[in-house]
DRENPALUM-461444 format. One record per residue (C-alpha): x negated, z, y negated. Coordinates in steps of 0.5 Angstrom, whole numbers, padded with zeros to 4 digits, always signed. Layout:
REM DRENPALUM-461444
XZY;...
END
This chain:
REM DRENPALUM-461444
-0029+0026+0007;-0032+0020+0003;-0027+0018-0002;-0024+0011-0004;-0021+0008-0010;-0015+0005-0010;-0016-0002-0014;-0010-0005-0017;-0010-0013-0016;-0008-0016-0022;-0002-0019-0020;+0000-0012-0017;-0001-0010-0024;+0003-0016-0027;+0009-0015-0022;+0010-0008-0024;+0009-0008-0031;+0015-0013-0030;+0019-0009-0025;+0018-0003-0030;+0020-0007-0037;+0026-0010-0033;+0029-0003-0029;+0028+0001-0036;+0031-0005-0040;+0038-0005-0034;+0038+0003-0035;+0038+0001-0043;+0044-0005-0042;+0048-0001-0037;+0047+0006-0042;+0049+0002-0048;+0056-0001-0044;+0058+0006-0042;+0063+0007-0048;+0066+0001-0046;+0069+0003-0039;+0063+0002-0035;+0060+0009-0030;+0055+0012-0034;+0051+0015-0028;+0050+0007-0027;+0045+0008-0031;+0041+0012-0027;+0040+0006-0021;+0035+0003-0024;+0032+0009-0026;+0031+0012-0019;+0029+0005-0017;+0023+0006-0021;+0022+0013-0020;+0022+0012-0012;+0018+0005-0012;+0012+0010-0016;+0013+0016-0011;+0010+0011-0006;+0003+0009-0011;-0003+0009-0007;-0008+0013-0011;-0014+0012-0006;-0017+0014+0001;-0022+0018+0005;-0025+0018+0011;-0026+0024+0015;-0029+0027+0022;-0022+0025+0025;-0017+0022+0021;-0016+0017+0014;-0012+0020+0009;-0008+0016+0004;-0007+0019-0002;+0000+0018-0005;+0003+0021-0011;+0005+0026-0009;+0003+0026-0002;-0002+0024+0003;-0001+0020+0009;-0005+0022+0015;-0008+0017+0020;-0011+0020+0026;-0017+0015+0029;-0015+0018+0035;-0014+0011+0039;-0017+0007+0034;-0021+0001+0037;-0023-0003+0030;-0025-0003+0024;-0026-0010+0020;-0025-0012+0013;-0021-0018+0012;-0019-0021+0006;-0014-0026+0009;-0011-0021+0012;-0004-0020+0009;-0003-0029+0008;+0002-0031+0010;+0006-0025+0011;+0013-0023+0011;+0015-0016+0009;+0020-0013+0015;+0021-0008+0011;+0017-0003+0005;+0015-0005-0002;+0013-0012-0003;+0009-0011-0010;+0012-0005-0014;+0006-0001-0015;+0004-0002-0009;+0005-0007-0002;+0007-0001+0003;+0011-0001+0009;+0012-0006+0014;+0010-0013+0015;+0009-0019+0020;+0004-0026+0020;+0002-0030+0025;-0006-0027+0025;-0004-0020+0025;+0003-0020+0029;+0006-0014+0026;+0003-0009+0022;+0004-0003+0017;+0001-0003+0010;-0002+0001+0005;-0005-0004-0001;-0006-0005-0008;-0010-0011-0008;-0009-0016-0002;-0017-0019-0003;-0020-0012-0001;-0016-0010+0006;-0019-0007+0012;-0015-0009+0018;-0015-0002+0023;-0014-0004+0030;-0011+0002+0033;-0009+0003+0041;-0001+0000+0040;-0001-0002+0032;-0005-0004+0026;-0005-0001+0020;-0008-0006+0013;-0011-0001+0007;-0015-0004+0000;-0020+0001-0001;-0024-0001-0007;-0031-0001-0003;-0028-0005+0003;-0035-0005+0007;-0037+0001+0006;-0030+0004+0008;-0031+0000+0014;-0038+0003+0015;-0036+0010+0015;-0029+0009+0019;-0033+0007+0024;-0038+0012+0025;-0033+0017+0024;-0030+0013+0031;-0036+0013+0032;-0035+0005+0035;-0041+0001+0037;-0043-0004+0033;-0037-0004+0028;-0036-0011+0024;-0038-0011+0018;-0035-0017+0015;-0029-0022+0016;
END
């Protein structure tokens, strides 16, 4: 199994820091108003959002003989290589995407997105400039390993894809 780090882009760091500060600030403000009639349980809502988003953090990726693993904070998402048609490094893959369901930058870009070039796709991304597009029969997945070209080479070798496209 070959491991790949999940590099955080500057925009992901900034958005995550700002969103964390906002959640902590909101929790503090609501908690400080609890004595004035506000429900004290509402202070836990921003903290729940913070913790819930943090759980979906992507720590890295691994390429095995039959699957790609997306390492999260507390679990691993398995993407079987069966049905993989192509793997391609495409740093513009997420350009002009619309998030249809998921997280748009609070510790990761994860969930379901859509754009003109890819159609609907699922993302497990921490750096939108290092994206790898995996096209399976019936679905598309976008990842962002730190060493995108090496990742593509390993995925193509594991899936036994002929003439892999190394770059976008």
